[in-house]
RODREN-876157 format. One record per residue: residue number from 0; residue in one letter; x, y, z of N, C-alpha, C in turn. Coordinates in nm, 3 decimals, always signed. Layout:
 pake mardren     nc1     nc2     nc3    cac1    cac2    cac3     cc1     cc2     cc3
  NUM       a       X       Y       Z       X       Y       Z       X       Y       Z
...
***
This chain:
 pake mardren     nc1     nc2     nc3    cac1    cac2    cac3     cc1     cc2     cc3
    0       m  +2.681  -4.155  +7.516  +2.584  -4.231  +7.441  +2.572  -4.371  +7.502
    1       y  +2.448  -4.419  +7.514  +2.428  -4.548  +7.581  +2.470  -4.666  +7.496
    2       f  +2.500  -4.648  +7.367  +2.546  -4.758  +7.284  +2.681  -4.809  +7.331
    3       d  +2.756  -4.723  +7.399  +2.887  -4.764  +7.449  +2.873  -4.859  +7.568
    4       i  +2.759  -4.858  +7.635  +2.736  -4.941  +7.753  +2.673  -5.075  +7.717
    5       i  +2.575  -5.072  +7.626  +2.501  -5.192  +7.588  +2.575  -5.264  +7.476
    6       p  +2.612  -5.391  +7.494  +2.677  -5.463  +7.385  +2.577  -5.493  +7.274
    7       l  +2.606  -5.450  +7.154  +2.517  -5.471  +7.041  +2.568  -5.587  +6.958
    8       m  +2.478  -5.680  +6.925  +2.515  -5.800  +6.850  +2.428  -5.812  +6.726
    9       v  +2.486  -5.790  +6.611  +2.416  -5.806  +6.484  +2.402  -5.954  +6.455
   10       e  +2.281  -5.998  +6.418  +2.259  -6.138  +6.385  +2.288  -6.161  +6.236
   11       k  +2.360  -6.268  +6.207  +2.397  -6.302  +6.069  +2.336  -6.438  +6.035
   12       f  +2.274  -6.446  +5.918  +2.211  -6.569  +5.872  +2.258  -6.600  +5.730
   13       i  +2.265  -6.728  +5.696  +2.287  -6.770  +5.558  +2.148  -6.789  +5.497
   14       g  +2.121  -6.719  +5.387  +1.989  -6.721  +5.327  +1.965  -6.838  +5.233
   15       i  +1.838  -6.869  +5.217  +1.797  -6.974  +5.124  +1.770  -6.913  +4.986
   16       l  +1.708  -6.796  +4.985  +1.677  -6.727  +4.860  +1.742  -6.590  +4.860
   17       p  +1.825  -6.558  +4.768  +1.889  -6.651  +4.676  +1.988  -6.740  +4.749
   18       p  +2.013  -6.857  +4.697  +2.103  -6.951  +4.763  +2.240  -6.888  +4.794
   19       g  +2.285  -6.908  +4.916  +2.416  -6.858  +4.956  +2.419  -6.712  +4.995
   20       s  +2.305  -6.646  +4.993  +2.303  -6.505  +5.032  +2.329  -6.493  +5.182
   21       i  +2.369  -6.375  +5.222  +2.398  -6.347  +5.362  +2.302  -6.239  +5.410
   22       w  +2.241  -6.261  +5.526  +2.147  -6.165  +5.584  +2.201  -6.118  +5.718
   23       y  +2.184  -5.990  +5.744  +2.218  -5.932  +5.873  +2.092  -5.867  +5.928
   24       k  +2.060  -5.896  +6.052  +1.943  -5.836  +6.117  +1.994  -5.744  +6.227
   25       l  +1.957  -5.617  +6.219  +2.001  -5.516  +6.315  +1.883  -5.462  +6.393
   26       t  +1.900  -5.447  +6.522  +1.799  -5.382  +6.603  +1.799  -5.233  +6.570
   27       r  +1.705  -5.161  +6.624  +1.701  -5.016  +6.602  +1.831  -4.952  +6.649
   28       e  +1.879  -4.992  +6.766  +2.001  -4.935  +6.822  +2.122  -4.965  +6.735
   29       e  +2.128  -5.087  +6.682  +2.239  -5.125  +6.594  +2.233  -5.046  +6.462
   30       t  +2.112  -5.027  +6.411  +2.094  -4.950  +6.289  +2.140  -4.806  +6.310
   31       i  +2.104  -4.748  +6.424  +2.147  -4.612  +6.455  +2.299  -4.603  +6.464
   32       a  +2.360  -4.700  +6.531  +2.507  -4.700  +6.543  +2.573  -4.705  +6.406
   33       l  +2.520  -4.788  +6.316  +2.576  -4.797  +6.181  +2.556  -4.666  +6.105
   34       l  +2.438  -4.608  +6.113  +2.411  -4.482  +6.044  +2.498  -4.369  +6.099
   35       q  +2.521  -4.368  +6.229  +2.608  -4.267  +6.288  +2.750  -4.284  +6.239
   36       h  +2.796  -4.407  +6.232  +2.932  -4.434  +6.185  +2.949  -4.390  +6.039
   37       e  +2.847  -4.413  +5.957  +2.855  -4.378  +5.815  +2.828  -4.229  +5.791
   38       g  +2.785  -4.156  +5.893  +2.757  -4.014  +5.877  +2.620  -3.983  +5.821
   39       t  +2.536  -4.084  +5.808  +2.403  -4.066  +5.752  +2.303  -4.014  +5.855
   40       w  +2.324  -4.048  +5.981  +2.233  -4.012  +6.089  +2.210  -3.860  +6.095
   41       e  +2.316  -3.785  +6.078  +2.308  -3.640  +6.087  +2.224  -3.580  +5.974
   42       d  +2.216  -3.649  +5.861  +2.140  -3.600  +5.745  +1.990  -3.630  +5.756
   43       m  +1.951  -3.712  +5.851  +1.811  -3.751  +5.866  +1.733  -3.646  +5.944
   44       t  +1.605  -3.631  +5.908  +1.518  -3.540  +5.981  +1.479  -3.603  +6.114
   45       k  +1.426  -3.522  +6.204  +1.382  -3.573  +6.333  +1.272  -3.679  +6.314
   46       e  +1.184  -3.656  +6.219  +1.077  -3.752  +6.191  +1.134  -3.886  +6.141
   47       q  +1.233  -3.880  +6.052  +1.296  -4.002  +6.003  +1.363  -4.077  +6.116
   48       r  +1.430  -4.005  +6.205  +1.496  -4.069  +6.319  +1.394  -4.135  +6.411
   49       n  +1.284  -4.067  +6.436  +1.180  -4.122  +6.525  +1.114  -4.245  +6.465
   50       n  +1.100  -4.249  +6.333  +1.033  -4.360  +6.266  +1.127  -4.477  +6.236
   51       l  +1.254  -4.460  +6.261  +1.351  -4.566  +6.232  +1.326  -4.687  +6.321
   52       d  +1.332  -4.804  +6.259  +1.309  -4.928  +6.333  +1.427  -5.021  +6.305
   53       s  +1.409  -5.147  +6.335  +1.514  -5.245  +6.305  +1.531  -5.252  +6.153
   54       s  +1.638  -5.317  +6.110  +1.662  -5.327  +5.966  +1.724  -5.462  +5.934
   55       e  +1.712  -5.499  +5.808  +1.775  -5.619  +5.757  +1.856  -5.581  +5.634
   56       i  +1.971  -5.643  +5.620  +2.058  -5.619  +5.506  +2.082  -5.753  +5.439
   57       q  +2.059  -5.762  +5.309  +2.085  -5.884  +5.234  +2.196  -5.858  +5.135
   58       l  +2.292  -5.948  +5.131  +2.406  -5.935  +5.040  +2.438  -6.068  +4.974
   59       t  +2.503  -6.059  +4.861  +2.554  -6.181  +4.800  +2.684  -6.218  +4.871
   60       k  +2.726  -6.341  +4.854  +2.843  -6.392  +4.925  +2.965  -6.302  +4.912
   61       g  +2.996  -6.253  +4.795  +3.117  -6.176  +4.772  +3.119  -6.039  +4.841
   62       k  +3.006  -5.987  +4.881  +2.998  -5.854  +4.943  +2.993  -5.859  +5.095
   63       a  +2.984  -5.976  +5.153  +2.967  -5.989  +5.297  +3.086  -5.938  +5.376
   64       l  +3.206  -5.963  +5.330  +3.324  -5.920  +5.405  +3.331  -5.769  +5.417
   65       e  +3.294  -5.699  +5.312  +3.293  -5.552  +5.314  +3.192  -5.500  +5.417
   66       m  +3.072  -5.559  +5.419  +2.970  -5.518  +5.515  +3.012  -5.552  +5.656
   67       e  +3.069  -5.668  +5.677  +3.113  -5.706  +5.811  +3.218  -5.610  +5.864
   68       q  +3.305  -5.562  +5.777  +3.405  -5.466  +5.820  +3.338  -5.334  +5.861
   69       k  +3.238  -5.290  +5.785  +3.164  -5.169  +5.820  +3.096  -5.184  +5.956
   70       l  +3.034  -5.300  +5.978  +2.967  -5.325  +6.105  +3.067  -5.322  +6.221
   71       k  +3.181  -5.386  +6.201  +3.285  -5.387  +6.305  +3.340  -5.248  +6.330
   72       d  +3.361  -5.172  +6.223  +3.412  -5.036  +6.237  +3.313  -4.947  +6.313
   73       a  +3.184  -4.981  +6.304  +3.080  -4.906  +6.376  +3.070  -4.952  +6.522
   74       g  +3.153  -5.048  +6.560  +3.153  -5.096  +6.698  +3.053  -5.207  +6.725
   75       l  +3.003  -5.270  +6.620  +2.904  -5.376  +6.634  +2.971  -5.513  +6.626
   76       k  +2.922  -5.605  +6.704  +2.971  -5.744  +6.701  +2.872  -5.824  +6.617
   77       i  +2.920  -5.929  +6.554  +2.837  -6.012  +6.467  +2.829  -6.151  +6.526
   78       i  +2.706  -6.204  +6.535  +2.686  -6.340  +6.581  +2.619  -6.416  +6.468
   79       t  +2.679  -6.527  +6.426  +2.626  -6.606  +6.314  +2.526  -6.707  +6.369
   80       l  +2.403  -6.704  +6.314  +2.295  -6.790  +6.362  +2.243  -6.887  +6.259
   81       y  +2.303  -6.906  +6.150  +2.260  -6.993  +6.040  +2.117  -7.029  +6.048
***
């Protein structure tokens, strides 16, 4: 799989609305890597896979550590861009 060759970097932002929220922006490739790690990719139809694009995840402050661990477990690196 080419994800092992290309370094994937999830962008992390501190949100304004709601105050203190955390946002993660994933490219299509990063989204696929996360879905594969979670086992969701296999459940998707070919059409769903073809239509998949980049994604954004918004969390409250207290849930960010859990998501960051999932992203890391999926082999993704996080870059904070405030």
